[in-house]
C-alpha positions as CSV (number, residue, x, y, z in Angstrom):
1,M,11.3,-11.5,21.4
2,L,8.7,-8.8,21.0
3,L,9.8,-6.0,18.7
4,M,8.8,-2.4,19.2
5,R,7.6,-1.2,15.8
6,E,7.5,2.6,15.5
7,S,4.7,3.9,13.4
8,Y,6.4,4.8,10.2
9,E,5.4,5.5,6.6
10,E,7.4,6.9,3.8
11,T,6.4,10.5,3.5
12,A,6.2,12.9,0.5
13,V,8.0,15.5,2.6
14,R,11.8,15.2,1.9
15,T,13.7,15.8,5.1
16,L,17.4,16.0,5.2
17,A,19.3,14.9,8.3
18,E,21.9,17.3,9.8
19,P,25.5,16.2,9.7
20,V,26.7,14.1,12.7
21,Q,30.2,14.0,14.0
22,V,31.3,10.8,15.7
23,A,34.1,11.1,18.3
24,P,36.8,8.5,18.5
25,G,35.7,5.6,20.6
26,S,32.0,6.4,20.2
27,V,29.0,5.8,18.1
28,G,26.6,8.0,16.1
29,S,23.5,7.6,14.0
30,I,21.8,9.3,11.1
31,R,18.5,8.8,9.3
32,V,18.7,8.6,5.5
33,L,15.7,8.4,3.2
34,R,15.3,6.5,-0.1
35,G,17.1,8.2,-2.9
36,Q,19.4,10.3,-0.7
37,L,23.2,10.0,-0.5
38,L,25.0,9.0,2.7
39,R,28.7,10.1,3.0
40,I,31.0,8.8,5.7
41,T,34.2,10.9,6.0
42,A,37.3,10.1,8.0
43,L,38.4,13.2,10.0
44,G,41.6,11.6,11.2
45,E,44.3,9.2,10.1
46,G,43.6,5.5,10.6
47,A,39.8,5.8,10.9
48,V,37.6,2.8,10.7
49,A,33.8,3.1,10.4
50,S,31.8,0.1,11.4
51,L,28.5,0.5,9.6
52,F,25.1,-0.9,10.7
53,G,21.7,-0.1,9.1
54,F,18.1,-0.8,10.2
55,S,15.0,-0.3,8.1
56,L,12.8,2.5,9.5
57,A,9.7,0.5,8.5
58,D,10.6,-2.9,10.0
59,P,13.2,-3.4,12.7
60,A,13.6,-7.0,11.6
61,V,15.2,-5.8,8.4
62,W,18.9,-4.8,8.6
63,L,22.0,-4.3,6.5
64,S,23.6,-7.7,6.3
65,V,27.3,-8.2,5.5
66,H,26.7,-11.9,5.1
67,H,24.0,-11.5,2.5
68,T,26.0,-8.8,0.7
69,R,28.9,-11.2,0.3
70,V,26.7,-13.9,-1.1
71,F,24.6,-11.5,-3.2
72,S,27.7,-10.1,-4.9
73,N,29.8,-13.3,-4.7
74,S,32.6,-11.2,-3.3
75,Y,34.3,-10.3,0.0
76,L,35.4,-7.0,-1.5
77,L,33.4,-3.8,-2.0
78,G,33.5,-2.1,-5.4
79,S,31.9,0.8,-7.1
80,G,28.3,0.0,-8.1
81,M,28.1,-2.8,-5.6
82,R,24.7,-3.2,-3.9
83,L,24.7,-3.7,-0.2
84,V,21.7,-5.8,0.7
85,N,19.6,-6.6,3.8
86,N,18.8,-9.9,5.4
87,R,15.9,-10.3,3.0
88,R,18.4,-10.0,0.1
89,R,17.0,-6.7,-1.0
90,P,19.3,-3.7,-1.8
91,M,19.6,-1.0,1.0
92,M,22.3,1.1,-0.6
93,V,24.6,1.2,-3.7
94,L,28.3,2.1,-3.4
95,G,29.4,5.1,-5.3
96,K,32.3,7.5,-4.8
97,D,35.1,5.9,-2.7
98,S,38.5,7.4,-2.1
99,V,39.8,4.5,0.0
100,K,38.7,1.3,-1.8
101,R,39.8,-0.8,1.2
102,H,37.0,-2.2,3.3
103,D,36.3,-5.4,5.4
104,L,33.3,-7.7,4.9
105,L,34.6,-10.5,7.1
106,L,35.3,-9.5,10.7
107,P,32.7,-9.0,13.6
108,A,32.3,-6.0,15.8
109,S,34.6,-5.6,18.8
110,T,33.3,-6.0,22.3
111,T,34.4,-4.4,25.5
112,A,35.6,-7.8,26.8
113,F,37.6,-8.5,23.7
114,L,39.3,-5.1,23.9
115,A,40.2,-5.6,27.6
116,E,41.7,-9.0,26.8
117,R,44.0,-7.4,24.3
118,G,45.1,-4.6,26.6
119,Y,42.9,-1.8,25.2
120,Q,40.6,0.4,27.2
121,G,37.2,1.8,26.2
122,E,33.8,0.5,25.1
123,G,33.5,-2.0,22.4
124,C,31.6,-1.5,19.1
125,L,28.9,-3.9,20.1
126,E,28.1,-2.2,23.4
127,G,28.2,1.2,21.7
128,V,25.7,0.2,19.1
129,R,23.4,-1.3,21.7
130,G,23.5,2.0,23.6
131,E,22.7,4.0,20.6
132,L,19.8,1.8,19.7
133,A,18.5,2.3,23.3
134,R,18.9,6.1,23.0
135,L,16.9,6.0,19.7
136,G,14.2,3.9,21.4
137,R,14.6,1.1,18.8
138,V,14.4,-2.6,19.6
139,V,15.8,-5.0,17.1
140,P,15.8,-8.9,17.2
141,K,19.6,-9.1,16.9
142,L,22.7,-7.2,16.2
143,P,24.2,-8.2,12.9
144,D,27.9,-8.0,12.1
145,P,29.0,-4.7,10.6
146,I,30.5,-3.6,7.3
147,N,33.9,-2.3,8.4
148,L,34.6,0.7,6.1
149,F,38.2,1.8,5.7
150,M,39.5,-1.3,7.5
151,H,42.6,-2.8,5.9
152,V,42.8,-6.6,5.9
153,K,44.2,-9.2,3.5
154,L,42.9,-12.7,2.8
155,T,45.6,-15.1,1.8
156,R,45.2,-18.1,-0.5
157,E,45.6,-20.3,2.6
158,G,42.5,-18.6,4.2
159,D,44.3,-16.5,6.7
160,I,42.9,-13.0,7.5
161,L,45.8,-10.7,8.0
162,P,45.3,-7.1,9.3
163,E,47.4,-4.5,7.5
164,T,48.3,-1.0,8.7
165,N,45.4,1.3,7.9
166,Q,46.3,4.0,5.4
167,T,43.1,6.0,5.7
168,K,43.8,9.7,5.7
169,A,41.8,12.7,7.0
170,G,39.4,13.7,4.3
171,D,39.0,10.2,2.8
172,S,35.3,9.3,2.3
173,I,32.8,6.8,0.9
174,T,29.4,7.8,-0.6
175,C,26.4,5.5,-1.1
176,R,23.0,6.0,-2.7
177,V,20.5,4.7,-0.2
178,V,17.5,2.9,-1.7
179,M,15.5,2.1,1.5
180,D,14.6,4.5,4.3
181,T,17.2,3.5,6.9
182,E,18.6,4.4,10.3
183,F,22.3,4.0,10.1
184,I,24.5,3.6,13.1
185,V,28.2,4.1,12.7
186,S,30.9,3.2,15.2
187,A,34.3,4.8,15.5
188,C,35.3,2.4,18.3
189,N,38.5,0.6,18.6
190,T,38.6,-2.6,16.5
191,G,41.2,-4.2,18.8
192,I,43.0,-5.5,15.7
193,E,46.6,-4.4,15.3
194,G,47.0,-2.1,12.3
195,N,43.4,-0.9,12.6
196,D,43.4,-0.1,16.3
197,K,43.6,3.7,16.3
198,P,40.1,5.2,16.5
199,A,39.6,8.5,14.7
200,P,36.6,10.9,14.3
201,L,34.1,10.5,11.6
202,L,31.6,12.7,9.9
203,L,28.2,11.4,8.7
204,S,26.4,13.6,6.2
205,V,23.4,13.3,3.9
206,A,22.6,15.1,0.6
207,E,20.2,14.8,-2.3
208,N,23.0,14.9,-4.8
209,L,26.8,15.0,-5.1
210,H,26.9,18.7,-5.8
211,D,25.3,19.4,-2.4
212,F,28.3,17.7,-0.7
213,N,30.7,19.8,-2.7
214,A,28.9,23.0,-1.5
215,E,29.4,22.2,2.2
């Protein structure tokens, strides 16, 4: 597949993306530069934020949940954990986190999957594809997401059990981004009981934590 590579170079001019609100059942995107902070905030109860990230310099480099698990030898996110790309290089570092319950195991929902389970609306996968098209970005594949705020439990027998999502409005997670990245975040329905009530999200960027507190 031919990849459309936009002409991009890291610039000395520090731009700061405007906040983006993602409606329930939809997808939003935000550009974050190296060294900046990305905060994802739940604006309603039960919110799940499926996170994708693509390098601005190379569309063949993306945030990889698989490599993050191997790199950290864990299926759980924790403070200070580095989230890496498919080249095993850090893209972001987890900082402040009011939820501490996230999923690194499950794939994105699709429209067909939702319909089979009796849900209406567009799946996460189709929503992300549409957002990439809107941005004019072509990538070689869509990776699985990091499902922020999603509550699941892994049993000793290997079962993945969904648990009722306890995320509240105002809960958030903040990461330090270490590679210029276009992040795409889905607030679509997961189609998984207990995590199946989409809620709005707020994506915001700052140079430091104090800037978030001043909002």
